[in-house]
C-alpha positions in Angstrom: -27.5 19.9 -47.6 -28.0 23.2 -45.9 -25.9 24.2 -43.0 -27.1 24.3 -39.5 -30.3 22.2 -40.8 -32.1 20.6 -37.7 -34.7 17.8 -37.4 -38.2 18.8 -35.9 -39.1 16.7 -32.8 -41.8 14.6 -34.9 -39.1 14.1 -37.4 -36.6 13.0 -34.6 -39.1 10.6 -33.1 -39.8 9.1 -36.7 -36.1 8.2 -37.0 -35.8 7.3 -33.6 -38.5 4.8 -34.0 -37.2 3.5 -37.3 -33.6 3.0 -35.9 -34.8 1.4 -32.6 -35.1 -2.5 -32.4 -38.6 -3.4 -31.9 -40.3 -4.5 -28.6 -40.3 -8.0 -27.7 -43.0 -10.1 -26.2 -42.3 -13.4 -24.7 -45.4 -16.3 -24.6 -45.4 -19.9 -25.3 -47.9 -22.6 -25.1 -45.7 -24.7 -22.8 -46.9 -22.0 -20.4 -50.6 -23.8 -20.1 -49.0 -27.0 -18.6 -49.1 -25.3 -15.2 -52.5 -26.8 -14.1 -53.4 -26.1 -10.3 -57.1 -27.2 -11.0 -59.9 -26.2 -13.0 -61.7 -24.4 -10.7 -58.2 -22.2 -9.6 -58.1 -18.6 -10.3 -54.3 -18.7 -11.8 -55.7 -21.2 -14.8 -54.0 -21.9 -17.9 -56.6 -19.8 -19.5 -54.9 -17.0 -18.5 -52.3 -17.4 -21.3 -54.5 -19.2 -23.6 -56.3 -16.0 -24.4 -53.1 -14.0 -24.9 -51.3 -16.6 -27.1 -52.9 -15.2 -30.2 -51.8 -11.6 -29.5 -48.1 -11.7 -31.2 -50.1 -12.5 -34.4 -52.3 -9.7 -33.9 -49.6 -7.2 -33.3 -48.1 -5.2 -35.9 -44.5 -7.2 -37.0 -42.9 -4.2 -37.4 -43.3 -2.9 -33.8 -43.3 -6.6 -32.1 -41.0 -9.8 -32.1 -41.9 -13.1 -30.3 -39.1 -14.2 -28.4 -39.3 -17.8 -27.5 -38.4 -18.8 -23.7 -35.8 -20.6 -22.2 -35.5 -22.7 -19.1 -33.8 -21.0 -16.3 -31.0 -22.9 -14.2 -30.9 -23.6 -10.8 -27.8 -21.4 -10.6 -30.0 -18.5 -11.8 -32.6 -19.3 -9.4 -30.4 -19.9 -6.3 -29.9 -15.9 -5.4 -33.5 -15.8 -4.5 -34.6 -19.4 -3.3 -32.6 -21.7 -1.0 -31.4 -25.3 -2.5 -33.6 -27.1 -0.4 -36.8 -25.1 -1.7 -35.9 -25.7 -5.1 -35.5 -29.1 -4.6 -38.9 -29.3 -2.8 -40.6 -27.7 -6.0 -39.1 -30.0 -8.2 -40.0 -33.0 -6.1 -43.8 -31.8 -7.0 -43.0 -33.4 -10.6 -43.4 -36.6 -9.3 -47.1 -36.0 -7.9 -49.8 -35.3 -10.1 -51.2 -33.0 -7.6 -49.4 -31.2 -4.4 -50.2 -28.3 -2.4 -47.6 -26.1 -1.5 -49.7 -23.9 0.6 -53.1 -23.5 0.7 -53.4 -21.3 -2.5 -50.3 -22.9 -4.5 -51.0 -26.2 -6.2 -48.5 -27.8 -8.6 -48.8 -30.6 -11.1 -46.2 -32.7 -12.6 -45.5 -30.0 -15.2 -45.4 -27.1 -12.8 -41.6 -27.2 -11.8 -40.6 -27.2 -15.6 -43.2 -24.3 -16.4 -41.9 -22.3 -13.5 -38.1 -22.8 -14.8 -39.5 -21.7 -18.1 -41.2 -18.5 -16.7 -38.1 -17.4 -14.9 -35.9 -18.2 -17.8 -38.5 -16.4 -20.5 -37.8 -13.5 -18.6 -34.3 -13.6 -18.1 -33.7 -14.1 -21.8 -36.0 -10.9 -22.4 -33.6 -9.0 -20.2 -30.8 -10.3 -22.0 -32.0 -9.0 -25.4 -33.0 -5.9 -24.2 -29.5 -5.3 -22.5 -27.8 -6.4 -25.9 -29.9 -3.5 -27.5 -31.5 -6.2 -29.6 -34.8 -4.8 -28.4 -35.9 -1.7 -26.9 -38.0 -3.1 -24.4 -40.2 -5.9 -23.7 -43.0 -7.8 -22.0 -42.9 -11.3 -20.8 -46.5 -13.0 -20.8 -45.7 -16.0 -18.4 -47.3 -18.0 -15.8 -47.1 -18.7 -13.1 -46.5 -15.5 -10.9 -43.9 -14.7 -8.9 -44.0 -11.5 -6.6 -45.4 -13.6 -3.3 -43.0 -16.4 -3.4 -40.4 -15.9 -0.7 -37.0 -17.5 -0.5 -38.2 -21.0 1.3 -41.8 -20.9 0.7 -44.5 -20.6 -2.0 -47.3 -18.5 -1.6 -50.0 -16.8 -3.5 -49.9 -18.7 -6.7 -46.1 -18.2 -6.7 -43.4 -20.8 -7.2 -40.4 -18.7 -7.9 -40.0 -14.9 -7.8 -39.3 -14.2 -11.2 -39.1 -10.5 -11.1 -36.5 -10.5 -8.0 -34.5 -13.2 -10.0 -34.5 -11.0 -12.8 -33.3 -7.7 -10.8 -30.2 -10.1 -9.4 -29.6 -11.1 -13.0 -29.2 -7.7 -13.9 -26.7 -6.9 -11.0 -24.7 -10.2 -11.3 -24.3 -10.2 -15.2 -24.3 -6.6 -16.0 -23.2 -4.7 -13.1 -26.3 -2.6 -12.6 -26.1 -0.6 -9.4 -29.8 0.9 -9.8 -32.8 -1.4 -10.5 -36.4 0.0 -10.1 -39.2 -2.5 -9.5 -42.5 -1.2 -9.7 -45.4 -3.5 -8.6 -49.0 -2.5 -9.4 -50.6 -5.9 -8.6 -53.6 -5.4 -6.6 -51.8 -7.7 -3.8 -48.5 -6.3 -2.2 -45.5 -8.2 -3.6 -44.3 -9.3 -0.3 -41.9 -11.8 -1.8 -40.0 -9.3 -3.8 -40.0 -6.8 -1.0 -38.4 -9.6 1.6 -35.9 -10.2 -1.4 -34.5 -6.5 -1.4 -35.3 -4.9 2.1 -31.9 -4.7 3.1 -30.6 -3.8 -0.5 -30.1 -0.2 -1.5 -29.3 -1.1 -5.1 -33.1 -2.2 -5.7 -36.1 0.6 -5.2 -38.9 -1.3 -4.5 -42.6 0.7 -5.0 -45.8 -1.2 -4.6 -49.5 0.1 -5.3 -52.0 -2.5 -3.6 -55.1 -2.6 -2.0 -55.0 -2.6 1.9 -55.8 -4.3 4.2 -55.8 -7.2 1.7 -53.6 -10.3 1.1 -51.1 -11.1 2.2 -51.6 -8.7 4.9 -48.0 -7.0 4.5 -47.3 -3.3 2.8 -47.8 -0.6 5.0 -46.5 2.6 4.5 -44.0 2.3 7.5 -42.5 -0.7 5.6 -39.2 1.0 4.2 -36.6 -1.1 4.2 -33.7 -1.8 7.2 -29.8 -1.4 7.6 -28.4 -0.3 4.1 -32.0 -0.8 2.3 -33.7 1.5 4.5 -35.4 3.9 2.5 -35.5 1.9 -0.7 -39.0 0.3 -0.1 -42.0 2.6 -0.8 -45.2 1.2 -0.2 -48.6 3.1 -1.2 -51.4 0.9 0.4 -54.5 2.0 -1.2 -58.1 1.6 0.1 -60.7 -0.4 -1.9 -62.2 1.3 -4.8 -59.5 3.1 -6.3 -59.6 3.7 -10.1 -57.6 5.5 -12.7 -57.7 9.2 -11.4 -56.3 7.7 -7.8 -53.6 5.6 -9.4 -52.6 8.1 -11.9 -52.2 10.8 -9.0 -50.1 8.1 -7.0 -47.9 7.7 -9.9 -47.5 11.2 -10.8 -47.0 12.3 -7.2 -45.1 9.6 -5.7 -43.8 6.9 -8.2 -42.6 9.3 -10.9 -40.8 12.0 -8.6 -39.1 9.2 -6.3 -38.1 7.4 -9.6 -36.5 10.5 -10.8 -34.2 10.9 -7.7 -33.2 7.3 -7.7 -32.5 7.6 -11.5 -32.5 3.8 -12.2 -30.4 2.3 -14.8 -33.5 -0.4 -15.4 -37.1 -0.6 -14.8 -38.7 -3.9 -13.9 -42.5 -3.8 -14.0 -44.7 -6.5 -11.8 -47.7 -5.9 -14.0 -50.6 -7.5 -12.0 -53.9 -6.7 -14.0 -56.4 -7.7 -10.9 -56.7 -3.9 -10.0 -59.2 -4.1 -13.1 -62.6 -3.2 -12.2 -63.9 -6.5 -13.6 -61.6 -8.8 -11.6 -63.1 -11.2 -9.3 -60.1 -11.2 -6.7 -59.5 -7.4 -6.1 -62.1 -4.4 -5.3 -60.4 -1.7 -7.5 -61.7 0.2 -10.5 -58.8 0.6 -12.7 -59.4 0.6 -16.5 -57.5 -0.7 -19.3 -56.9 2.8 -20.1 -55.7 3.5 -16.8 -52.8 0.6 -17.2 -51.7 2.3 -20.4 -51.5 5.6 -19.0 -49.3 4.0 -16.0 -47.1 2.0 -18.6 -46.6 5.3 -20.3 -45.4 7.0 -17.3 -42.9 4.3 -16.6 -41.7 4.2 -20.2 -41.1 7.8 -20.2 -39.0 7.4 -16.9 -36.9 4.9 -18.5 -36.4 7.0 -21.5 -35.1 9.9 -19.4 -32.9 7.8 -16.9 -32.4 4.2 -18.2 -31.6 4.6 -21.6 -35.2 3.0 -22.3 -34.2 -0.2 -20.6 -37.6 -1.4 -19.2 -39.4 -5.0 -18.9 -42.7 -5.8 -18.1 -43.6 -9.1 -16.4 -47.1 -10.7 -16.1 -48.4 -11.1 -12.3 -52.0 -11.3 -11.6 -55.1 -10.5 -13.6 -58.0 -13.0 -13.6 -60.9 -11.6 -15.4 -59.8 -13.0 -18.9 -61.3 -10.3 -21.0 -60.2 -7.5 -18.9 -56.4 -9.2 -18.7 -56.2 -9.3 -22.5 -57.5 -5.8 -23.1 -55.2 -4.4 -20.3 -52.1 -6.2 -21.7 -52.9 -4.7 -25.1 -53.1 -1.3 -23.8 -49.8 -1.5 -22.2 -48.3 -3.0 -25.8 -49.7 0.1 -27.5 -47.9 2.3 -25.1 -44.6 0.2 -25.5 -45.0 0.6 -29.3 -45.2 4.5 -28.8 -48.7 4.7 -29.6 -50.2 8.0 -28.7 -53.6 7.7 -26.6 -55.5 10.1 -24.7 -55.0 9.3 -20.8 -57.6 9.5 -18.4 -57.8 12.7 -16.3 -56.7 13.4 -12.9 -59.7 15.2 -11.8 -61.4 15.6 -8.4 -61.8 12.1 -8.0 -58.5 11.3 -7.4 -58.3 13.9 -4.3 -60.0 11.2 -2.3 -56.4 9.7 -1.5 -54.6 12.8 -1.0 -54.2 12.4 2.7 -52.8 9.0 1.7 -50.4 10.7 -0.4 -49.6 13.2 2.0 -48.7 10.5 4.6 -46.6 8.5 2.1 -44.6 11.6 1.2 -44.3 12.9 4.9 -42.8 9.6 5.8 -40.4 9.1 2.8 -39.3 12.6 3.1 -36.0 11.7 5.1 -35.3 9.3 2.4 -36.3 10.9 -0.7 
């Protein structure tokens, strides 16, 4: 071997991809058992169209990770015992409305435990370096769920429970949660509003359900400055979202230097989604994922986990998930450009940056 021989960048990338473990995908037919009603937007078909994905993906890049059920002890850092018991009691009823939007059946409690447990299992395997990253394709979603209240289709706040799990079991000091769902993740924000160890960033349509998520909501006490809300006007698409990610999300993330990144990946900002009024494409979601994957590589040793939240147009949902999975395995794709269209939200970007300047 010649002295001083060095691998070029492309060779290093090939070696890294060869020696690094594959990405994991959590999905299971049992997630279909949560049935809030035939005409409910958060219907079993959302997962049914994704069940074949592991078989369609390259075996060398992705591995199916079967879920497990979470224990009550794992859920209690984010939800009271009384609330957990309330959700459990719905197992005795064919149909029960926890609120106007959140309806359960006899299987919903068990599926909720499986959703949380599937995500926690994914985190454990990434922490053990069994996989370099992963995507938990679970339901029901979770980011609206409050400590004592179901809300917005959500039973348990899976991403918040996941952040607590990392802190409790792995001593993680800095967790970054980025929520790109079209609806503000009020439950996740509430869970960490006083906590400086979790940076919560949210891009969401505003004003819109659930009504929270203004720029001025930035945390309180020791947690002040660790909530960053980016309330976007209806009609924003790839250019606007990517400009926000480039000018706010990535710079704040770089200053925070997360040990882990968790992504509440809701695909209802898609231009075809019936519940939102945004114009993001699957290519846009892929580009946002690529920026977060890069941030994870630079600061978190690659440790990043995506979690399915919203997304109610079935074709758009599947194509968007595929776009993110392609980026997770390192596939190079041409990103949408950030052209003049993105300048329509420049005043909002300036407002957010000016408000957050004292923190970041």
